[in-house]
LOTORSE-926195 format. One record per residue (C-alpha): residue in three letters; x, y, z. Coordinates in steps of 0.001 Angstrom, whole numbers, padded with zeros to 6 digits, always signed. Each point is the difference from the previous one (the first is absolute). Last residue first. Layout:
ALAXYZ;...
END
This chain:
PHE+081919+063065+028844;LEU+003696+000902+000315;ARG-000874+003557+000970;GLN-001385-001274+003306;LYS+003510-000973+001111;ASN+001377+003519-000221;ALA+000024+000935+003698;ALA+000994-003545+000964;GLY+003145+000200-002076;ALA+000369-002362-002961;TYR-001202+002578-002502;GLU+003268+000452-001899;ARG+001123-003598+000402;LEU-003265-001543-001162;ALA-000282+002602-002734;GLN+003487-000981-001187;GLY-001270-003482-000679;LEU-002348+001449-002612;PRO+002965+000944-002165;LEU-000104+003726-000867;HIS-001864+001795-002789;GLN+000042+003789-000437;ALA-003041+001213-001941;LYS+000963+002565-002639;ALA-001022+003646+000451;GLN+003314+001278-001468;ALA+001159+001161+003458;SER-000644-003583+001086;LEU-003281-001181+001451;ARG-000184-001829+003311;THR+000089-003337+001801;THR-001047-002460-002670;TYR+000043-003681+000899;THR+001693-002870-001728;ALA-000643-003710-000447;LEU+002110-001754-002645;PHE-001531-002945-001824;ALA+002387-002280-001814;PHE+000752-000954-003601;PRO+002464-002390-001613;ALA-000838-002860+002380;ASP+001694-003044-001476;PRO+002713+002143-001605;ASP+000889+001477+003432;LYS+002629+002746-000064;ARG-001881+002105-002570;ASN-002923+000779+002315;GLU-002060+002594-001871;ALA-002377+001957+002218;LEU-003801+000038+000147;ASN-000981+002737+002431;LEU-002520-000235+002814;HIS-000735+003443+001449;VAL-000875+000988+003563;ARG-001527+003453+000424;GLY+000949+003007+002122;VAL+000467+002247-003012;LEU-001546-001088-003324;ASN-003134+002143+000417;TRP+002280+003025+000280;ALA+000923-000332-003685;PRO-003506+001090-001003;ASN+000752+003629+001015;ARG-002599+002339+001507;HIS-002994-002040-001208;LYS+001616-003205+001191;LEU+000609+001672+003353;PHE-003695+000782+000490;GLU-001032-003451-001216;GLN+002332-001604+002535;VAL-001104+002286+002852;GLY-003717-000436-000515;CYS-002300+002348-001900;LYS-002159+003048+000706;SER+002657+002320-001473;GLU-000824+002833+002393;SER+000267-002288+003004;LEU+003344-001294-001231;GLU+001156+003576-000524;ILE-000833+000991+003572;GLY+001527-003105+001588;LEU+003091+000345-002166;ALA+000432+003608+001084;SER-000148-001046+003657;ASP+002695-002625-000500;LEU+002198+002417-001911;GLU-000405+002561+002778;GLN+001022-002680+002497;TRP+003125-000693-002044;MET+000790+003716-000127;SER-000158+000084+003818;GLU+002413-002939+000159;LEU+002301+001829-002406;VAL-000097+003094+002215;ALA+000796-002091+003083;ALA+002960-001564-001819;THR+001318+003497-000623;LEU+000026+002497-002881;TYR-000015+003637+001170;GLU+003531+000742-001228;ALA-001061-001175-003467;GLY-002178+003110-000292;PRO+000771+000524-003676;MET+001515-003207-001365;PRO+003337-001772-000092;PRO-000559-003747-000417;ALA-001359-002138+002858;THR+002061-003109+000813;LEU+000576+000888+003673;VAL-003713+000569+000631;MET-000769-003411-001486;ARG+002434-001606+002431;GLU-001812+001676+002901;LEU-003316-001294-001347;GLU+001435-003505+000010;GLU+001151+000426+003613;ALA-003428+001285+001015;PRO-001769-003115-001266;PRO-002074+000373-003184;ALA-003464+001567+000361;GLU-002980-002237+000711;ILE-002729-000212-002615;ARG-003314+000859+001663;GLN-002716-002540-000701;ARG-002374-000071-002938;PRO-003019-002271-000047;ALA+001288-003108-001847;ASP+001450+000527-003485;GLY+003452-001288+000888;ASP-000052-001190+003611;PRO+003590-001266-000014;HIS+001569+003382-000871;THR+002456-000573-002837;CYS-001639+002476-002384;LEU-000390+002648+002732;ALA+003632-000341+001046;THR+000951+000453-003665;VAL-002209+003091-000205;TYR+001795+001474+003027;ARG+003421-000737-001457;ALA-001187+001529-003265;GLY-000717+003268+001815;PHE+003512+000057+001471;GLU+001535-000912-003346;ARG-002043+002777-001612;TRP+001351+002382+002638;TYR+003582-000807-000992;SER-000800+000044-003722;PHE-001569+003452+000335;VAL+003178+001348+001605;PRO+002233-001796-002524;PRO-001732+001319-003167;LEU-002600-002348-001514;ALA-000278-002453-002901;THR-003319-001808+000496;GLY+000250-003743+000645;ALA-002267+000039+003037;GLU-001943+003272-000270;ASP-003474-001131+000974;ALA+000295-001702+003379;GLY+002992+001633+001677;LEU-000149+003448-001562;LEU-003794+000252+000166;LEU-000032-001300+003560;LEU+002669+002525+000968;GLY-002112+002826-001388;HIS-003129-001262+001753;GLY+001859-000267+003300;SER+001517+003472-000335;GLY-003387+001674-000353;ARG-002900+000569-002390;GLU+001921+002689-001923;PHE+002797-002576-000137;ALA-002065-002191-002310;LYS-001124+002732-002378;LEU+003504+001440-000275;LEU+001514-003439-000535;ARG-002338-000839-002840;ASN+000648+003394-001590;GLY+003761-000485+000209;LEU-000325-003436-001584;ALA-001971+001503-002896;ALA+002629+002729-000437;GLU+003060-002279-000078;LEU+002150+001092+002918;PRO+002664+002671-000186;PRO+003213-000462+002001;ALA-000174+002410+002954;ASP+001595+003469-000094;PRO-003270+001817-000724;ASP-001566-001640+003080;HIS-003779-000098+000285;VAL-000910-001906+003130;LEU-001567-003343+000862;ALA-000178-000191+003778;LEU+000949-002617+002571;ARG-000961+001243+003462;ARG+002475+000055+002894;HIS-001257+003363+001369;PRO+003305+001548-001092;THR-001031-001069-003526;LEU+001405-003005-001831;SER+000379+000690-003718;LEU-000831-001854-003185;SER+000935+001533-003353;LEU-001701+001444-003044;PRO+001176+001673-003211;ALA-002978-001123-002189;PRO+000658-000777-003655;ASP-001969+002304-002340;MET-003458-000974-001266;
END
């Protein structure tokens, strides 16, 4: 199959649509077909595909931007304290963070319609799409994400790592505790010292995420 000349566009009605664009960088045909099927179901399903499934996939800037948005939602899902408990709505990022995301958007058709309110609406569409696809899968959140991309099962977890301690000959090895906050653009789990979690989630609003 030929590469698909596709792009993402915001409509005047503030909907994210997958459109044929002869001037867009071509996508690998199988990826284009996956995106077409997902976006036919709605913006939330398309964003969920980008964020959950396509971590590590080489994408043009517009797709990468929306993948990062979708991956941010999946990351929030992975770090939610209730895990596989009956699903609760995943809260959107604060307005100031959404405003910063608007400012970092690459040129795209319909960019003039992009606002923090639009991103919040897209987040809610992602949340609804997840609920639908979870129900269809008949499995819990962790199993669902593992099926989409096994690397997601590493996010939001504490890891004990055996590290070499060259400065102490009597104790040449030490345990280093880390936690994973997200996946990189190459779909690799990003490890940070566990102590940073205490600082990052020290506020009362985030305290439950420490448990």
